[in-house]
C-alpha positions as CSV (number, residue, x, y, z in Angstrom):
1,M,-7.3,-64.7,-6.7
2,S,-3.5,-65.6,-6.6
3,E,-4.1,-68.7,-4.8
4,Y,-6.6,-69.7,-7.4
5,V,-3.9,-69.2,-10.6
6,I,-1.6,-71.4,-8.4
7,R,-3.7,-74.6,-8.1
8,R,-5.1,-73.9,-12.3
9,L,-1.1,-73.8,-12.7
10,L,-0.1,-77.5,-10.8
11,L,-3.0,-78.7,-12.3
12,V,-1.2,-78.4,-15.2
13,I,1.2,-80.6,-14.1
14,P,-0.4,-84.3,-14.5
15,T,-2.4,-83.5,-16.8
16,M,0.7,-82.9,-19.7
17,L,2.2,-85.9,-17.9
18,V,-0.8,-88.0,-18.9
19,V,-0.1,-86.6,-22.5
20,A,3.1,-87.9,-21.9
21,I,2.4,-91.4,-21.2
22,F,0.0,-91.1,-24.2
23,A,2.5,-90.2,-26.6
24,F,5.1,-92.3,-25.2
25,G,2.8,-95.5,-26.0
26,L,1.7,-93.9,-29.4
27,L,5.0,-95.2,-30.6
28,N,5.9,-98.5,-27.7
29,L,2.4,-100.3,-27.3
30,T,1.1,-100.4,-30.8
31,P,0.8,-104.0,-32.0
32,G,3.3,-104.5,-34.7
33,D,7.3,-103.3,-34.5
34,P,7.4,-99.8,-34.9
35,A,11.1,-99.8,-36.3
36,S,10.0,-101.8,-39.4
37,L,6.9,-99.2,-39.6
38,M,9.1,-96.6,-39.8
39,A,11.8,-97.9,-42.4
40,G,8.8,-99.0,-44.9
41,E,9.6,-101.9,-47.5
42,Q,12.6,-101.0,-48.9
43,E,14.6,-101.3,-46.3
44,T,16.8,-104.2,-45.1
45,P,17.1,-106.3,-42.0
46,E,20.3,-104.5,-41.2
47,D,18.5,-100.8,-42.0
48,I,16.0,-101.9,-39.6
49,E,17.8,-103.1,-36.6
50,R,19.8,-99.9,-36.8
51,L,16.7,-98.1,-36.8
52,R,16.0,-99.7,-33.8
53,K,18.8,-99.3,-31.7
54,A,19.0,-95.4,-32.9
55,M,15.3,-94.6,-31.6
56,G,16.4,-96.8,-28.3
57,L,14.1,-99.7,-29.1
58,D,16.2,-102.3,-28.4
59,K,16.3,-101.3,-24.1
60,P,13.4,-101.8,-21.8
61,I,10.2,-100.0,-22.1
62,G,10.8,-98.9,-18.6
63,E,14.3,-97.8,-19.1
64,R,13.0,-96.2,-22.4
65,F,9.7,-93.8,-20.9
66,I,12.7,-93.0,-18.2
67,I,15.2,-91.7,-21.1
68,W,12.3,-90.0,-23.4
69,M,10.8,-88.4,-19.8
70,G,14.3,-86.6,-19.2
71,Q,14.4,-85.8,-22.8
72,L,11.1,-84.5,-22.6
73,V,11.9,-82.5,-19.5
74,R,14.7,-80.5,-21.2
75,G,12.8,-80.1,-24.2
76,D,14.1,-82.4,-26.1
77,L,11.6,-84.3,-28.9
78,G,13.7,-86.4,-30.5
79,D,15.0,-86.3,-33.9
80,S,12.8,-86.8,-37.1
81,I,12.7,-90.3,-38.9
82,R,12.9,-88.9,-42.7
83,S,15.0,-85.5,-42.5
84,G,17.0,-86.4,-39.4
85,K,16.8,-82.6,-38.2
86,S,15.4,-81.9,-34.5
87,V,11.9,-82.0,-33.7
88,S,11.5,-79.1,-31.7
89,S,13.9,-77.2,-34.6
90,I,10.6,-78.1,-36.8
91,L,7.8,-77.5,-34.8
92,V,9.3,-73.3,-34.1
93,G,9.6,-73.2,-38.0
94,R,6.1,-74.6,-38.7
95,L,4.2,-72.8,-36.0
96,E,3.8,-69.4,-37.1
97,P,1.2,-70.4,-40.1
98,T,-0.5,-72.2,-37.5
99,I,-0.5,-69.5,-34.7
100,S,-1.4,-66.9,-37.1
101,L,-4.4,-68.9,-38.6
102,T,-5.9,-69.5,-35.5
103,V,-5.2,-65.8,-34.6
104,L,-7.5,-64.5,-37.3
105,T,-10.1,-67.3,-37.0
106,E,-10.5,-66.4,-33.4
107,I,-11.0,-62.7,-34.0
108,L,-13.5,-63.4,-37.2
109,S,-15.2,-65.5,-34.9
110,I,-15.8,-62.9,-31.8
111,S,-16.2,-60.0,-34.0
112,V,-18.6,-61.8,-35.8
113,A,-21.2,-64.4,-34.0
114,I,-21.2,-62.4,-30.7
115,P,-22.9,-59.4,-32.1
116,L,-25.0,-61.4,-34.2
117,G,-26.1,-64.0,-30.8
118,V,-26.8,-60.4,-29.5
119,L,-29.1,-59.2,-32.5
120,A,-30.7,-62.2,-32.2
121,A,-31.8,-62.2,-28.7
122,W,-32.2,-58.8,-28.4
123,K,-35.0,-59.9,-31.4
124,A,-35.9,-62.9,-30.4
125,H,-38.8,-64.4,-31.9
126,S,-38.4,-61.6,-34.8
127,W,-38.0,-62.5,-38.3
128,V,-34.0,-61.7,-37.9
129,D,-33.9,-64.2,-34.9
130,R,-35.2,-66.7,-37.0
131,S,-33.2,-65.9,-40.3
132,L,-29.7,-65.7,-38.1
133,M,-30.8,-69.0,-36.7
134,A,-31.3,-70.6,-39.5
135,I,-27.9,-69.6,-41.4
136,S,-26.1,-70.6,-38.3
137,V,-27.8,-74.2,-38.5
138,V,-26.3,-73.9,-42.0
139,G,-23.5,-72.9,-41.3
140,F,-22.7,-75.5,-38.2
141,S,-23.7,-78.3,-41.0
142,V,-21.2,-77.7,-43.8
143,P,-17.7,-80.2,-43.6
144,V,-15.1,-77.6,-43.1
145,F,-13.3,-79.0,-46.1
146,F,-16.1,-79.0,-48.6
147,L,-16.2,-75.4,-47.9
148,G,-12.7,-75.3,-48.3
149,F,-12.8,-77.0,-51.4
150,M,-15.9,-74.5,-52.4
151,M,-14.4,-71.5,-51.8
152,I,-11.1,-72.5,-53.9
153,W,-13.0,-73.1,-56.6
154,V,-15.0,-70.2,-56.5
155,V,-13.0,-67.2,-54.5
156,S,-9.6,-68.6,-56.5
157,L,-10.3,-70.8,-59.9
158,K,-13.5,-69.5,-61.0
159,F,-13.2,-65.0,-60.4
160,G,-9.6,-65.3,-59.4
161,L,-10.0,-63.0,-56.2
162,L,-7.3,-64.4,-53.6
163,P,-4.6,-67.2,-54.0
164,A,-6.0,-70.9,-54.0
165,G,-3.3,-71.8,-51.1
166,G,0.0,-71.3,-49.4
167,Y,1.4,-69.4,-46.8
168,H,3.5,-66.2,-47.2
169,R,5.8,-64.6,-43.9
170,I,4.3,-61.9,-42.3
171,F,7.9,-60.0,-42.5
172,D,8.2,-60.3,-46.3
173,G,5.0,-58.3,-47.1
174,F,1.5,-57.6,-44.8
175,G,-0.9,-57.4,-48.0
176,P,0.2,-60.8,-49.3
177,Y,0.0,-62.6,-45.7
178,I,-3.6,-61.7,-45.0
179,E,-4.6,-62.7,-48.7
180,R,-3.5,-66.3,-48.3
181,L,-5.1,-66.3,-44.4
182,I,-8.6,-64.7,-45.4
183,M,-9.9,-68.0,-46.8
184,P,-8.4,-70.6,-44.5
185,A,-9.5,-68.6,-41.8
186,V,-13.1,-67.8,-42.9
187,A,-13.6,-71.6,-43.8
188,A,-12.4,-72.5,-40.2
189,A,-14.4,-69.9,-38.3
190,I,-17.7,-70.5,-40.1
191,V,-18.9,-73.6,-37.7
192,M,-17.4,-71.6,-34.7
193,I,-19.2,-68.7,-35.8
194,A,-23.0,-70.6,-36.2
195,L,-22.2,-72.4,-32.7
196,L,-21.3,-69.3,-30.6
197,A,-24.2,-66.8,-32.2
198,R,-26.2,-69.5,-31.0
199,I,-24.9,-69.7,-27.6
200,T,-24.5,-66.1,-27.3
201,R,-28.6,-65.7,-28.2
202,A,-29.4,-68.1,-25.6
203,A,-27.1,-66.9,-23.1
204,V,-28.3,-63.3,-23.4
205,I,-32.1,-64.1,-23.6
206,E,-31.7,-65.8,-20.1
207,V,-30.0,-62.9,-18.8
208,L,-32.6,-60.2,-19.8
209,Q,-36.0,-61.8,-18.4
210,E,-33.7,-60.9,-14.8
211,D,-34.7,-58.7,-12.4
212,Y,-31.9,-56.2,-12.3
213,V,-32.3,-55.6,-16.5
214,R,-35.8,-54.7,-15.9
215,T,-34.7,-52.2,-13.3
216,A,-32.3,-50.8,-16.0
217,R,-34.7,-50.6,-18.4
218,A,-36.9,-48.8,-16.1
219,K,-34.5,-46.0,-15.2
220,G,-34.3,-45.3,-18.6
221,L,-30.9,-46.2,-20.0
222,P,-30.1,-46.8,-23.7
223,N,-30.5,-50.2,-25.1
224,R,-27.1,-50.4,-25.9
225,M,-25.8,-50.0,-22.6
226,V,-28.6,-52.4,-21.2
227,L,-27.3,-54.7,-23.6
228,T,-23.5,-54.1,-23.2
229,R,-23.2,-53.6,-19.6
230,H,-26.0,-55.3,-18.1
231,A,-26.6,-58.2,-20.2
232,L,-23.7,-59.4,-22.6
233,R,-21.2,-59.1,-19.5
234,N,-23.6,-61.2,-17.0
235,A,-23.6,-63.7,-20.1
236,S,-19.9,-64.0,-20.4
237,L,-19.3,-67.3,-18.6
238,P,-21.2,-69.8,-21.4
239,I,-19.7,-67.7,-24.1
240,I,-16.3,-67.9,-22.9
241,T,-16.7,-71.4,-22.5
242,V,-17.6,-72.1,-26.0
243,I,-14.6,-69.4,-27.4
244,G,-12.2,-71.8,-25.2
245,L,-13.4,-74.7,-26.8
246,G,-14.1,-73.8,-30.2
247,C,-10.4,-72.4,-29.8
248,A,-9.6,-76.1,-29.0
249,S,-11.3,-77.8,-31.6
250,L,-10.0,-75.3,-33.7
251,L,-6.6,-77.0,-33.1
252,A,-7.9,-80.5,-33.2
253,G,-9.2,-79.3,-37.0
254,I,-6.7,-77.1,-38.1
255,V,-5.3,-80.6,-39.9
256,V,-7.7,-80.8,-42.7
257,V,-7.7,-76.3,-43.0
258,E,-3.6,-76.8,-43.5
259,V,-4.2,-79.7,-45.4
260,V,-6.9,-78.1,-48.1
261,F,-5.0,-74.7,-48.1
262,A,-1.4,-76.7,-48.9
263,I,-0.6,-74.1,-45.6
264,P,2.7,-75.4,-44.2
265,G,1.6,-75.7,-40.0
266,L,1.6,-78.1,-37.2
267,G,-1.5,-79.5,-38.8
268,R,0.0,-80.1,-42.3
269,L,3.2,-81.5,-40.5
270,L,0.9,-83.9,-38.5
271,A,-0.8,-85.1,-41.4
272,D,2.6,-85.4,-43.2
273,G,4.1,-87.2,-40.0
274,I,1.7,-90.0,-40.4
275,K,2.1,-90.0,-44.2
276,A,5.7,-91.4,-43.6
277,R,5.3,-93.0,-40.6
278,D,7.7,-90.5,-38.7
279,Y,6.6,-91.2,-34.8
280,P,8.9,-88.7,-33.6
281,I,6.8,-85.9,-35.5
282,I,3.4,-87.8,-34.6
283,Q,4.6,-87.2,-30.9
284,G,6.0,-83.9,-31.0
285,V,3.1,-82.2,-32.5
286,M,0.3,-84.4,-30.3
287,I,2.5,-83.0,-27.7
288,F,2.9,-79.9,-28.6
289,M,-0.8,-78.7,-29.7
290,S,-1.9,-80.7,-26.2
291,A,-0.2,-77.8,-24.1
292,L,-1.3,-75.4,-26.3
293,Y,-4.6,-77.1,-25.5
294,I,-4.3,-76.4,-21.6
295,M,-2.7,-73.5,-21.5
296,V,-6.4,-72.5,-23.5
297,N,-8.2,-73.7,-21.0
298,L,-6.5,-72.4,-18.1
299,G,-7.0,-69.2,-20.0
300,V,-10.7,-69.6,-19.7
301,D,-10.6,-70.5,-16.0
302,L,-8.9,-67.7,-15.4
303,A,-11.2,-65.5,-17.3
304,Y,-14.0,-67.6,-15.1
305,A,-12.4,-66.2,-11.9
306,Y,-12.1,-62.3,-13.6
307,F,-15.9,-62.1,-14.8
308,D,-17.0,-63.8,-11.7
309,P,-15.2,-63.8,-8.5
310,R,-17.3,-66.3,-6.9
311,I,-15.7,-68.9,-8.7
312,R,-12.3,-69.0,-7.1
313,Y,-13.7,-70.0,-4.0
């Protein structure tokens, strides 16, 4: 197992190198002058030239890449063009809302989708199964931004049950913290619940047709034990895959959720950076979220090896 973990960890290095090359090319290989784009229309040619020298854009591209990679290895992502603050410190300050939203969304998705998928598989081809699958199709089809705006209009503006947006730090009060995360988490979790429930249903139905499940039933084991110990565990690999892909896609779609609900996280920071043409911010968020994406995939691979020892070979 340890050798398998080491091999998987070593594969992270070339993957992050590709991400770093892509992030570097975003600034240095795009058409036009990056300094002019970041400076805007109000700046003078002298200001643009100072910005170009401050960012090292007057050096050859090979030298710029070596300098930038050296800074990246040391954890230095540069400084924001607009605020002048360190990109690393800005990312750390925006990390708590994104992690809170992601974790709560994953908890909601897993705790709702897996029981629904198992129930649909157990009652396959019944009205329960058809109803749950019809609901999942609807949930998978609704755009996140539309669902978010509808929730704000109904829950917050019409009935005043929850705040319409914003973020409250957990250390400043757990109640307001949860109140501001419930709607964004539900909006982000709907699509994942729909997908995960369908995959869970398909995987459990396939396992329930195996001989060892029939043997367990013939031995008189309770239905709950047959489902949890024999069926769900052996159907876990595709479920884990979808959970990992859902978490990764959530990191990509977090921009929409944070913008709709005015959450000051990494997604909102990326949107603001694109709007302000702050390339160091865009690069920093891309690299950081790519690293999170890679770590999620690594966790999924290690979970595979835990649930099915044949995979490590």
